C-alpha positions in Angstrom: 20.1 -6.7 17.5 17.9 -9.7 18.1 14.1 -9.1 17.6 11.2 -11.4 17.1 9.8 -11.3 13.6 6.3 -11.8 12.4 6.9 -15.2 10.8 8.4 -16.6 14.0 5.4 -15.2 15.9 3.0 -17.0 13.6 4.8 -20.2 14.0 4.9 -20.1 17.8 2.6 -22.4 19.7 -0.8 -22.3 18.2 -0.1 -19.2 16.1 -2.4 -16.2 16.5 -5.8 -17.6 15.3 -8.6 -16.0 17.3 -6.1 -13.8 19.2 -6.3 -10.0 19.4 -3.2 -8.7 17.6 -2.4 -5.0 18.2 -0.6 -3.7 15.1 1.1 -0.3 15.5 1.1 0.9 11.9 2.2 4.2 10.4 -0.9 5.5 8.6 0.2 9.2 9.0 -0.8 10.1 5.5 -1.3 13.6 4.1 -5.0 14.7 4.1 -6.6 17.6 2.3 -10.3 18.2 2.8 -10.7 14.7 4.1 -9.0 13.2 1.0 -5.7 11.3 1.0 -3.2 12.8 -1.4 -0.5 10.0 -0.9 -1.4 6.5 0.1 2.2 5.1 0.2 2.2 4.5 3.9 -1.2 2.6 3.7 0.1 0.4 0.9 3.3 -0.3 2.8 1.3 -1.5 5.8 -0.8 -4.0 3.9 1.4 -7.1 3.9 1.6 -7.4 7.7 -2.2 -6.8 8.1 -3.0 -9.3 5.3 -0.7 -11.9 6.7 -2.3 -11.6 10.2 -5.8 -11.8 8.8 -4.9 -14.9 6.8 -3.6 -16.5 10.0 -7.0 -15.9 11.7 -6.0 -13.0 14.0 -8.3 -10.4 15.2 -6.3 -7.4 13.8 -6.4 -4.2 15.8 -4.6 -1.4 13.9 -3.5 1.7 15.7 -1.8 4.8 14.3 -1.3 8.5 14.8 -2.2 11.2 12.2 -0.7 14.7 12.3 0.0 16.6 15.5 -3.3 17.1 17.4 -1.3 17.5 20.6 -3.8 15.7 22.8 -6.9 17.3 21.4 -9.7 15.7 19.4 -9.6 17.4 15.9 -12.1 16.3 13.3 -9.8 17.0 10.5 -7.2 14.6 11.9 -9.6 11.7 12.4 -8.5 8.4 10.9 -11.9 7.7 9.6 -11.0 8.5 6.0 -7.9 6.2 6.4 -10.2 3.4 7.5 -12.2 3.8 4.3 -9.0 3.7 2.1 -7.6 0.8 4.1 -10.8 -1.2 3.5 -10.6 -0.4 -0.2 -7.0 -1.6 -0.6 -7.5 -4.6 1.6 -10.7 -5.5 -0.3 -12.5 -6.3 3.0 -14.5 -4.3 5.6 -12.5 -2.4 8.1 -14.3 -1.6 11.3 -13.6 1.7 12.9 -13.5 2.6 16.7 -14.2 6.3 17.6 -11.5 6.1 20.2 -8.3 4.1 20.8 -8.9 3.4 24.5 -11.9 3.3 26.8 -15.4 1.6 26.5 -15.9 2.4 22.8 -12.6 0.8 21.9 -13.1 -2.1 24.2 -16.6 -2.9 22.7 -15.3 -2.6 19.2 -12.4 -5.1 20.0 -14.8 -7.5 21.8 -17.1 -7.6 18.7 -14.2 -8.1 16.2 -14.4 -11.5 14.5 -11.3 -13.6 13.6 -9.6 -12.7 10.4 -11.1 -9.1 10.4 -9.6 -5.7 10.9 -10.4 -2.8 13.3 -8.8 0.6 13.0 -8.7 2.6 16.2 -9.0 6.4 16.2 -6.0 8.7 16.2 -3.6 7.8 19.1 -2.5 11.3 19.5 -6.0 12.6 20.4 -4.6 11.6 23.9 -1.6 13.5 25.2 -0.7 10.4 27.1 0.4 8.8 23.9 3.4 11.0 23.2 4.1 11.2 27.0 4.5 7.4 27.0 2.1 7.4 30.0 2.1 4.0 31.8 -1.6 4.0 32.4 -2.4 4.8 28.8 0.1 2.1 27.7 -1.7 -0.4 29.9 -5.1 0.6 28.5 -3.7 -0.1 25.0 -2.2 -3.4 26.1 -5.5 -4.4 27.6 -7.0 -4.5 24.1 -4.4 -7.1 23.0 -3.0 -10.6 23.4 -0.1 -9.9 21.0 1.8 -6.8 19.9 3.3 -6.1 16.4 5.2 -3.0 15.6 5.2 -2.2 11.9 5.5 1.6 12.2 9.1 2.3 11.3 8.2 6.0 10.8 7.4 6.3 14.5 10.1 3.9 15.8 12.4 6.8 16.8 9.7 8.0 19.3 9.4 6.6 22.8 5.6 6.8 22.8 3.0 4.6 24.6 2.1 2.7 21.4 5.8 2.1 20.4 7.5 1.5 23.7 5.2 1.7 26.8 2.8 -1.0 25.6 5.5 -3.6 25.3 5.9 -3.7 29.1 2.4 -5.2 29.3 2.2 -7.6 26.4 4.3 -10.7 26.6 4.2 -11.7 22.9 5.6 -9.1 20.6 7.3 -8.9 17.2 8.4 -6.7 14.3 6.1 -6.5 11.3 7.2 -7.1 7.8 7.7 -3.5 6.9 9.8 -2.7 10.1 12.1 -5.7 9.3 12.3 -4.6 5.6 13.3 -1.0 6.7 16.0 -2.4 9.1 17.5 -4.7 6.5 17.7 -2.0 3.8 19.0 0.7 6.1 21.7 -1.6 7.3 23.1 -1.3 3.8 23.6 2.4 4.5 25.3 1.6 7.8 27.5 -0.9 6.1 27.5 0.2 2.4 29.1 -1.2 -0.7 31.4 1.3 -2.2 31.4 3.8 -4.0 28.7 5.0 -1.5 27.0 8.2 -2.7 24.6 10.3 -0.5 22.2 13.0 -1.7 21.0 15.2 1.1 18.6 18.1 0.6 16.0 20.1 2.4 15.7 23.4 4.1 18.0 23.5 7.2 21.5 22.2 8.0 20.3 22.2 11.6 17.7 19.6 10.9 20.2 17.2 9.5 23.4 18.1 11.2 23.8 14.8 13.1 23.2 12.9 9.9 25.7 15.0 8.0 28.2 14.3 10.7 27.7 10.6 10.3 27.6 10.5 6.5 30.5 12.8 5.8 32.8 10.1 7.4 31.1 7.1 5.7 30.1 8.4 2.2 32.6 8.5 -0.6 30.5 11.4 -2.1 28.1 13.6 -0.2 26.1 15.8 -2.6 24.2 18.7 -1.0 21.1 20.4 -2.4 18.1 22.4 -1.2 18.2 25.5 0.9 20.8 23.9 3.2 23.3 24.2 0.3 23.4 28.0 0.6 24.7 27.8 4.2 27.5 25.6 2.9 28.2 28.0 0.0 28.2 31.0 2.4 30.8 29.2 4.5 33.1 29.3 1.4 32.6 33.0 0.9 30.3 32.6 -2.0 27.5 35.2 -2.4 24.1 33.6 -2.0 21.9 36.7 -2.5 18.7 36.5 -0.3 18.8 32.7 -0.3 17.7 31.0 2.9 20.7 30.5 5.1 21.4 29.7 8.8 24.2 32.1 9.7 24.8 30.4 13.0 25.5 27.2 11.2 28.1 28.6 8.8 31.0 27.4 10.9 29.4 24.0 11.2 29.2 23.8 7.4 32.8 24.8 7.1 33.7 22.1 9.6 31.8 19.4 7.7 33.6 20.4 4.4 37.0 20.1 6.2 35.9 16.8 7.8 35.1 15.4 4.3 38.5 16.4 3.0 40.3 14.9 6.0 38.5 11.6 5.4 39.4 11.6 1.7 35.8 12.0 0.7 34.1 14.6 -1.5 31.4 17.0 -0.4 29.7 18.4 -3.5 27.9 21.7 -3.6 25.9 23.3 -6.4 27.9 24.9 -9.2 24.9 26.5 -10.8 21.5 27.5 -9.6 17.9 28.1 -10.6 17.2 31.5 -9.0 14.1 33.7 -8.6 13.2 36.9 -6.8 10.5 35.1 -4.8 8.9 31.7 -4.2 5.8 32.6 -6.2 4.8 30.0 -8.7 4.9 32.5 -11.5 8.2 34.2 -10.5 10.7 34.9 -13.2 13.5 32.3 -13.2 17.2 32.6 -14.1 19.8 29.9 -14.5 23.4 30.7 -13.8 26.5 30.1 -11.7 25.9 33.2 -9.6 23.0 34.4 -7.5 22.2 38.1 -8.0 21.5 40.5 -5.1 17.8 40.3 -4.3 17.4 36.9 -5.8 17.4 33.5 -4.1 18.4 30.0 -5.0 15.3 27.8 -5.4 16.8 24.7 -7.1 20.1 23.3 -8.3 20.9 24.2 -11.9 21.2 21.8 -14.9 25.1 21.6 -14.6 24.8 20.5 -10.9 22.0 18.1 -11.8 24.3 16.6 -14.5 27.2 16.4 -12.0 25.1 14.7 -9.3 23.6 12.3 -11.9 27.1 11.2 -13.0 27.9 10.4 -9.3 24.7 8.3 -9.1 25.8 6.3 -12.1 29.1 5.3 -10.5 27.6 4.4 -7.1 27.2 0.9 -5.7 25.0 2.2 -2.8 22.9 5.4 -2.8 21.0 7.1 0.0 18.8 10.1 -0.8 16.8 12.2 1.7 15.5 15.7 0.9 14.6 17.7 -2.2 17.1 19.6 -4.3 14.9 22.7 -4.4 11.5 24.1 -3.6 9.9 20.9 -5.0 6.3 21.9 -4.4 6.6 24.7 -7.0 6.7 23.2 -10.5 9.3 25.6 -11.9 11.6 24.9 -9.0 11.3 21.0 -9.1 13.6 20.2 -12.1 16.7 19.4 -10.0 14.8 17.1 -7.6 13.3 15.3 -10.5 16.6 15.0 -12.3 18.2 13.4 -9.2 15.2 11.0 -8.9 15.7 9.9 -12.5 19.5 9.5 -12.0 19.0 7.3 -9.0 16.3 5.3 -10.8 18.8 4.7 -13.7 21.6 3.6 -11.3 22.6 -0.1 -11.1 23.5 0.4 -7.5 21.4 -0.3 -4.4 19.2 2.7 -3.8 17.4 3.8 -0.6 15.2 6.9 -0.8 13.4 8.5 2.2 11.7 11.8 3.1 8.3 13.1 1.8 9.5 15.2 -1.1 12.1 12.7 -2.3 9.5 9.9 -2.3 7.0 12.2 -4.1 9.5 12.9 -6.8 10.2 9.2 -7.4 6.4 8.5 -7.6 5.8 11.6 -9.8 8.4 10.3 -12.2 6.9 6.8 -12.1 10.3 5.4 -10.8 9.1 3.7 -7.6 9.7 0.2 -9.0 13.2 1.1 -10.0 14.3 2.1 -6.4 15.6 -0.7 -4.2 13.8 0.6 -1.1 11.4 3.5 -0.4 11.7 4.3 3.3 8.5 5.3 5.0 10.3 7.0 7.9 12.2 10.2 7.1 13.2 11.2 10.6 13.6 7.6 11.7 15.7 6.6 8.8 18.1 9.6 9.4 18.5 8.6 13.1 19.0 4.9 12.1 21.7 5.6 9.6 23.6 7.5 12.3 23.8 4.2 14.3 21.3 5.3 16.9 19.2 2.7 18.6 15.6 3.5 18.0 13.3 3.1 21.1 10.5 1.3 19.1 13.0 -1.3 17.9 14.9 -1.7 21.2 11.5 -2.4 22.9 11.1 -5.5 20.6 14.5 -7.0 21.5 14.4 -10.4 23.0 15.6 -10.9 26.5 18.3 -13.6 26.2 
């Protein structure tokens, strides 16, 4: 894949000094009562913005936030993100109350070189997710140059990730997007032993990724609620654990596929169980799940087994929690896997909200080779799929 990169863009012709550079960033951060609870995506976006500012560009940043479905929702405004972005950049960040139209145009026209403007939530317009050509053209009319740094949205063919590129001649991948591609290529072409940890709620959400990884990973360790569908496929009683009965045959097929490939698919050998998901629910640890109880986390023997695999790995990929991570008493397995991966000498790539939260909670962020900002995008990329937002940046030879 041949795409223009930011450094090449800055070295072309007269660079970008004084030019309007439209940066599609991923500032889709969790907000609660107008406060940002995790600023990881903002921090990941800083290097590209800072480099463009230093080059004298007029930097126009655009992002989505949440799923307003084409409606203007105050609670999903990017205004709080503008304030946090300004704090982290250490400079004023101007804010436009819309992303297209007269207000956005006036804000862009008034933006001096070397400064930053954040546009309001792209998804306040339904045309964004519909990849509407007129909306794409309206976004493009704000810019002389386009930079996509939003890996987390690169798997979506939206106006700001794909449509806009038809109307802007100069385009490039930002530093974060390139970093994501380079690290995830190590999952596509791993050093062995290659160990994957996949967790989360549903097998259906990750079936395509499981299909790809079961043939590539030497060890595929399963956790989270999805493990109980696999266990049920082996005739093991799972109590009232969350399962997908219609995916049992698929789980059995994946286990057989791993065996046929000479790989190992690991399932929990013990469990943290509870009668409910209440934070104060009684907890039991054991190799069996009693009737009326549900598995809420992997048990300590499983955590130790998975940790041992991490220690032997040359390449590690982790996406998805091992249990109901948001409940403190059900988070021990996820935290144990985070610690094991941090202690591994192999190359480690971690993606997915809860997985990243566990790494940060344990203070291990600087001991992971790469923290991927795109959960869904990273799962699609490691399947070998071409992501629309990246394809749109490809050079025409």
